[in-house]
C-alpha positions as CSV (number, residue, x, y, z in Angstrom):
1,X,77.7,65.5,131.3
2,X,79.9,68.9,130.9
3,X,79.2,71.3,133.4
4,X,81.2,74.2,132.5
5,X,81.2,76.5,129.3
6,X,84.1,78.5,127.6
7,X,84.2,82.3,127.7
8,X,81.8,83.8,124.6
9,X,83.3,84.0,121.2
10,X,82.3,87.5,120.4
11,X,84.2,90.8,120.7
12,X,83.4,94.4,121.9
13,X,82.2,95.1,118.5
14,X,79.3,93.3,118.7
15,X,78.0,95.4,121.5
16,X,77.9,98.3,118.8
17,X,76.4,96.0,116.6
18,X,73.2,95.4,119.1
19,X,73.1,99.3,120.1
20,X,73.3,100.9,116.5
21,X,70.7,98.1,115.0
22,X,68.6,98.6,118.1
23,X,68.6,102.2,117.3
24,X,67.9,101.8,113.6
25,X,65.5,99.3,114.0
26,X,63.2,101.1,116.2
27,X,63.9,104.4,114.3
28,X,62.7,103.0,111.4
29,X,59.7,101.8,112.6
30,X,58.8,105.0,114.4
31,X,59.4,106.7,110.8
32,X,57.1,104.5,109.2
33,X,54.4,104.3,111.7
34,X,54.4,108.6,111.7
35,X,54.4,108.5,107.8
36,X,51.4,106.2,107.6
37,X,49.3,107.4,110.5
38,X,50.9,110.5,111.8
39,X,49.5,114.1,111.6
40,X,51.2,116.7,109.1
41,X,53.6,117.7,112.2
42,X,54.7,114.6,112.6
43,X,56.6,114.9,109.2
44,X,60.0,116.2,110.4
45,X,60.3,113.5,113.2
46,X,59.5,111.0,110.6
47,X,62.0,112.3,108.2
48,X,64.6,112.4,111.3
49,X,64.1,109.0,112.2
50,X,64.5,107.9,108.4
51,X,67.9,109.8,108.3
52,X,68.9,108.1,111.7
53,X,68.2,104.5,110.7
54,X,69.5,104.4,107.1
55,X,73.6,104.9,108.0
56,X,73.3,103.0,110.9
57,X,71.6,99.7,109.7
58,X,74.4,100.1,107.0
59,X,77.0,100.3,109.5
60,X,75.5,97.1,111.4
61,X,75.9,94.8,108.1
62,X,79.6,96.5,108.2
63,X,80.1,95.2,111.9
64,X,78.5,91.5,111.3
65,X,81.0,91.2,108.3
66,X,83.9,92.3,110.5
67,X,82.7,90.0,113.4
68,X,82.8,87.2,111.1
69,X,86.3,87.5,110.2
70,X,86.3,87.2,106.4
71,X,83.8,88.4,104.0
72,X,83.1,85.0,102.4
73,X,81.7,83.5,105.6
74,X,79.2,86.4,105.4
75,X,78.5,85.4,101.9
76,X,78.6,81.5,102.8
77,X,76.0,82.4,105.5
78,X,73.4,83.7,102.7
79,X,73.5,80.7,100.8
80,X,71.1,78.7,103.3
81,X,68.3,80.0,105.3
82,X,67.8,77.9,108.6
83,X,64.9,78.9,110.7
84,X,66.3,77.3,113.5
85,X,69.5,79.1,113.9
86,X,69.2,82.8,115.2
87,X,72.4,83.7,113.4
88,X,71.0,82.9,109.8
89,X,67.5,84.3,110.6
90,X,69.7,87.3,111.6
91,X,71.6,87.6,109.1
92,X,68.8,87.6,106.2
93,X,66.9,90.0,108.2
94,X,69.9,92.4,108.6
95,X,70.2,92.0,104.7
96,X,66.8,92.6,104.2
97,X,66.7,95.7,106.6
98,X,69.5,97.3,105.2
99,X,68.9,96.8,101.4
100,X,65.3,98.2,101.7
101,X,66.8,101.3,104.0
102,X,69.2,102.1,101.5
103,X,66.6,101.8,98.7
104,X,63.8,103.9,100.5
105,X,66.6,106.6,101.4
106,X,67.7,106.8,97.5
107,X,64.0,107.1,96.6
108,X,63.4,109.4,98.9
109,X,66.1,112.0,98.1
110,X,65.6,111.7,94.5
111,X,61.8,111.9,95.1
112,X,61.1,109.1,92.5
113,X,59.1,105.7,92.0
114,X,56.9,106.4,94.9
115,X,55.5,103.0,95.1
116,X,58.6,101.3,94.8
117,X,59.7,103.4,98.0
118,X,56.3,102.7,99.7
119,X,57.2,99.0,99.0
120,X,61.1,99.4,100.7
121,X,59.5,100.8,103.6
122,X,56.9,98.0,104.1
123,X,59.7,95.7,103.7
124,X,61.4,97.7,106.3
125,X,58.8,98.1,108.5
126,X,58.0,94.2,108.7
127,X,62.0,93.7,109.4
128,X,62.5,96.3,112.2
129,X,61.0,94.6,115.0
130,X,62.8,91.3,114.5
131,X,66.1,93.2,113.9
132,X,65.5,94.9,117.3
133,X,64.8,91.8,119.0
134,X,66.6,88.9,117.2
135,X,70.2,90.0,119.0
136,X,68.3,88.9,122.3
137,X,67.5,85.7,120.8
138,X,70.8,85.4,119.4
139,X,72.7,85.7,122.8
140,X,70.2,83.7,124.3
141,X,70.8,80.5,122.1
142,X,74.0,79.5,123.6
143,X,75.4,77.7,126.6
144,X,76.2,80.8,128.5
145,X,74.0,80.5,131.8
146,X,73.0,84.2,132.4
147,X,72.2,84.5,128.6
148,X,70.2,80.8,128.1
149,X,68.5,81.3,131.4
150,X,67.1,84.8,130.4
151,X,65.7,83.4,126.9
152,X,62.1,84.2,127.4
153,X,63.2,87.8,128.6
154,X,66.3,89.1,126.8
155,X,64.5,89.7,123.0
156,X,61.8,91.8,125.0
157,X,64.5,93.7,127.1
158,X,66.6,94.5,123.7
159,X,63.0,95.4,122.0
160,X,62.4,97.9,124.5
161,X,65.9,99.4,124.6
162,X,65.4,99.6,120.9
163,X,62.4,101.7,121.6
164,X,64.1,103.9,123.7
165,X,67.3,104.5,122.1
166,X,65.4,105.4,118.6
167,X,63.0,108.1,120.4
168,X,66.1,109.3,122.1
169,X,68.3,109.4,119.1
170,X,65.1,111.4,117.2
171,X,64.7,113.9,120.3
172,X,68.4,115.2,119.6
173,X,67.3,116.4,116.2
174,X,63.4,116.9,116.4
175,X,62.3,116.6,120.2
176,X,58.6,116.4,118.9
177,X,56.2,114.6,121.2
178,X,56.2,111.0,119.4
179,X,59.9,110.8,119.5
180,X,60.0,111.8,123.2
181,X,56.8,109.3,124.2
182,X,58.6,106.5,122.5
183,X,62.0,107.4,124.3
184,X,60.2,107.4,127.5
185,X,57.8,104.7,127.0
186,X,60.9,102.5,126.0
187,X,62.7,103.2,128.7
188,X,60.1,102.5,131.2
189,X,59.6,99.2,129.8
190,X,63.2,98.6,129.8
191,X,64.1,99.4,133.4
192,X,61.0,97.2,134.3
193,X,61.7,94.2,132.4
194,X,65.5,94.3,133.2
195,X,64.7,94.2,136.9
196,X,62.2,91.4,136.4
197,X,64.5,89.4,134.4
198,X,67.5,89.9,137.0
199,X,64.6,88.7,139.7
200,X,63.4,86.0,137.9
201,X,67.2,84.6,137.2
202,X,67.8,84.4,140.9
203,X,71.4,83.1,141.6
204,X,72.5,83.4,138.0
205,X,71.0,87.1,137.9
206,X,73.9,87.8,140.6
207,X,76.4,88.6,137.5
208,X,74.2,91.8,137.1
209,X,75.2,93.4,140.8
210,X,79.1,92.2,140.2
211,X,82.1,93.1,138.6
212,X,82.2,95.1,135.3
213,X,78.4,94.1,134.7
214,X,77.1,95.3,137.6
215,X,79.1,98.5,137.1
216,X,77.1,98.9,133.7
217,X,74.0,97.8,135.0
218,X,73.8,100.5,137.6
219,X,75.1,103.1,134.9
220,X,72.5,102.1,132.6
221,X,69.7,102.3,135.0
222,X,70.8,105.5,136.7
223,X,71.2,107.2,132.9
224,X,67.7,105.7,131.8
225,X,65.8,106.9,134.5
226,X,67.5,110.0,134.7
227,X,66.8,110.5,130.8
228,X,63.4,109.5,130.9
229,X,62.6,111.7,134.0
230,X,64.0,114.6,132.2
231,X,62.1,114.0,129.0
232,X,59.0,113.6,131.1
233,X,59.6,116.7,133.1
234,X,61.3,119.3,130.8
235,X,61.3,117.6,127.4
236,X,58.3,119.4,125.9
237,X,59.2,123.0,126.7
238,X,62.8,122.9,126.5
239,X,65.1,121.9,123.6
240,X,67.8,121.4,125.8
241,X,66.5,119.3,128.2
242,X,65.0,117.1,125.4
243,X,68.4,116.8,124.1
244,X,69.9,116.1,127.3
245,X,67.4,113.6,128.5
246,X,67.8,111.5,124.9
247,X,71.8,111.7,125.2
248,X,71.1,110.1,128.9
249,X,68.5,107.2,127.6
250,X,71.2,106.7,124.6
251,X,73.8,106.4,127.0
252,X,72.0,103.7,129.2
253,X,70.8,101.7,126.4
254,X,74.5,101.7,125.3
255,X,75.3,100.6,128.9
256,X,72.8,98.3,129.4
257,X,74.0,96.1,126.2
258,X,77.7,96.6,127.5
259,X,76.1,94.9,131.2
260,X,74.5,91.9,129.5
261,X,77.8,91.4,127.0
262,X,80.0,91.5,130.3
263,X,77.7,89.3,132.3
264,X,77.8,86.6,129.6
265,X,81.6,86.4,130.5
266,X,81.2,86.7,134.2
267,X,78.5,83.8,134.1
268,X,80.9,81.4,132.0
269,X,83.6,81.9,134.2
270,X,81.8,80.8,137.4
271,X,80.9,77.2,137.8
272,X,78.2,78.0,140.2
273,X,75.9,79.2,137.5
274,X,75.9,76.5,135.4
275,X,76.1,73.8,138.2
276,X,73.1,75.2,140.3
277,X,70.6,75.5,137.5
278,X,71.2,72.1,136.2
279,X,70.7,70.7,139.9
280,X,67.5,72.6,140.3
281,X,66.0,71.0,136.8
282,X,67.2,67.8,138.0
283,X,65.6,68.2,141.3
284,X,62.2,69.3,139.4
285,X,62.5,66.3,137.2
286,X,62.9,64.2,140.3
287,X,59.7,65.6,142.1
288,X,57.8,65.4,138.9
289,X,58.7,61.7,138.1
């Protein structure tokens, strides 16, 4: 039995992919909800969220192609659909999201073919939540201890971060109630889920308190908590406070993804984080036999 694992094969660009994809997914999800169920006063926030999402999801598609090394690798991934592969599922989700976002944005800009625009928005709406969470499932579907042991929590952490960062990005341009509330709710959920994940991981979760991962984790918690607090306290009355709070939440969400990314390397390089969980599982099997 091989007890040790190699470093993750991803580079820092994947963090931007995780971060921007989360903002895009959350922003379009928010925009569609406001268009369908919001009041006339929410129209501006919905438009802002749409235009936040469109360029970011397009950038994510570009980042994925770059991360794969050669464009033909991306085309090869589109030849099959493997429901058991997070990478395959995620690629198709990203293609569907970026295509529908481009179509919806173009139709909105020219004001034509409203039924087709609604169909594109419906496609975006149904792929938005998977786009926000599948990256957590992607990293959890590896042999890296701190990621694989958190397979139940990481998608939810990334999803909460997407909600927080999307709302925060929208508050920079349209500090209305829905965007501010989304940022606050997402930030609170992100902080709570991250804390619960670290606690449940036990020994393996120590990496989130050490080295670069620990430094980014502390920055993330401080910025997210401060930003959410500022949005709740002064975000409604002050445009400057809303912008500052949104910027802090965005910084916290980006730092969180860097913390998770760096935790993977730290976890892979310390044999304890591979050996101890295996020992615990063998012991549990022995006790239940």
